[in-house]
N, C-alpha and C positions, 0 to 999 in steps of 0.2 A: 189706185189700183196698180198692182205690180204687172209689169209687162212680161209676157211669156217669152222665154228664151227659145230661139229657133235652134234646132240641132244643127251641128256642122254638116255641110253637104257631104254626101258620100262621093266616092271616087267617080262614080258614073255621072253625078250631077255637076262636078267641077269642069270648067272649060279646059281643054287641052293646053298644056304649057309648052311654050317653045323652048328651045335649048338656051336662048338668051335669058329667059325667065329663071332658069335653074341657076344661073350665075348672077353675080352682082349686077344690078341695074344702075350702078353709080358711074359707069363709063370706065375709061382707062384711068388707072391710078398713076399719077405722075411719079417719075423716078426720084426718090428722095435725095440722092447724091446730086443730081442736076438741079433740083430745087434749092439746095443749099448754096449753089453757086450764084443763085439769083436772089438771095436774101436781101432784105432792106432793113435798115435800122428802124425799129419800131413796128416792123411788120410781123406777119405770121411766122412763128418759129417751130411749128409742129414737126416739119420735116427735119429741121436741125436737131430737135430733140431725139427723133428716131435714129438719125445718123450718130449722134453723140452716144446714145446707148449702145449701138453696135460697136463703136470704137472702144468704149470703156469696157464692154463685156468681152471683147475679143481676146482670145488666147494667143500664145506665141505662134501657133500654127496658122492663125487667121490674119496676122498682121501684114503680111506681104499683099494679100488680096485687098485688105482695107486700105493700105497705102496706095495701091494702084487706083482704087476707086476715088480716093481723095485727090490724087494727082490728075486724074482724068477730069474731075469736076473743076479743079483749079485752072485747067487749060481751056475750059469752055469759053467761046466768045460771049461777051456780055456778062462775064463774072463781075459782080458788083463789089464795091468796097467792103460792105458787110459780109458778103459771101466769102471773099478772099480772107478776111480776118477770121471768120469761123473755120474755114478749111485749114488755115495755118495753125490755129489753135488745136485742131484735131491731129494735124500732122505732128505737132510737138509731142503727142502721146505715142505715136507709132512709127514715125519716120526713120528711115535708114539712109545710107549713103545714096541710095537710088533717088531720093528726093532732093539732093543737093543742087543739081543743075536747075531745076524749076525754081527752087527757093533762092538760088544765087541771083537769078534774073530779077526777082522781086526785091532782093536786098539792095540793088543798085538804084532803085527808084525811091526817092524820099517819101513818096505817098504810101508805099507798101513796105518800107524797110523795117518798121517796128514789128509788124505781124510776122514777117519772114524771119527776122532774127530770133524771135522767141522759139520758133521751130528749129532753126539751124543750130542754136546753141545747145540743143538737146541731143544732137546727132554726134555719135562718137566718130573719131577718125580725122585724119589730116585734111580730107576733102572739105569738111565743114569749116575747119579752122581757116583754110585757104580762101574759102568763099567769103568769110567775114573780113579777112584782110584785104581781099580784092575789092570789096565794096567801098572801102574807105576813100578811094580816089574818085568815086562817083557821087559822094554825099557831102552835105554841108550842114551846119547847124545842129539842131536837136537829133535828127536821124543819125548823123555821124557820131555824135556823142553816145547815142544808144548802142551803136555797133561797137564802139570802143568799150563800152560796159560789158557787152557780150564777150568780147575778146578777153577781157580781164576775168570774167566769170569762168571761162573755159581754161584759164591759166595758160594762155598761149604765149609762152616765153619767146617764141620766134618772132613775135611782133614788137619786141622791145625797141629795135632801131626805128621802125616806122612810127611808133608812138612817141619816141623821143623827138623825132623830126616834127611831128604835129605839135607837141608841147612847146617847142621853141619857135614855131612859125608865127610871126606876128600877124599874118594875113588870115589866120584861122579865127573863128569866133571864140570869144572867151569861154563859152560853155564847152566847146570842143577841146580847147587847150586845157581846161580844168579837168575834163574827163580823161584826157591823156595822162595828165599828172597823177590823178588817182589810180589809173590803171597801172602805171609804172610802179607806184608805191605798192600796189597789190601784188605785182609780179616779182617784187624783190625778195 
């Protein structure tokens, strides 16, 4: 036997709605920029996807605002390794000279040098080139070799003397000396 459908209640039969009922009952929505700073490898990336879409879809007139949001998130206490990597990837798409000081600090730390250098090598201007050269004295091993590769990628001919010194320094790791030799050949 088919059940009779009850008609929808009329306005007079409905209980009064509070102003909170008229809005989302999901609570406060987290700030996606801040959530990106707290990303974990293998964790929820939905906020990262939202931010990534905003970065990719941004026009030239929006890039300064986007860059500010990314730098603000990068400076948050508790920024995770995964969060920092993601934020640097996004900065590589929109960063200007304004980002160089924040990225330069990350370049000097072997733990974050790779992420930072990918962003810095995309920034035009002598400030970015100087940040890469300055980081060389703080790094060793693979991170230093990576920064040398970024210097070569940018075709920073002002780094030739520094690179020659690294290539000839027997106390440098072989990977670093080889990177310096390749960079010098690339800059010739």
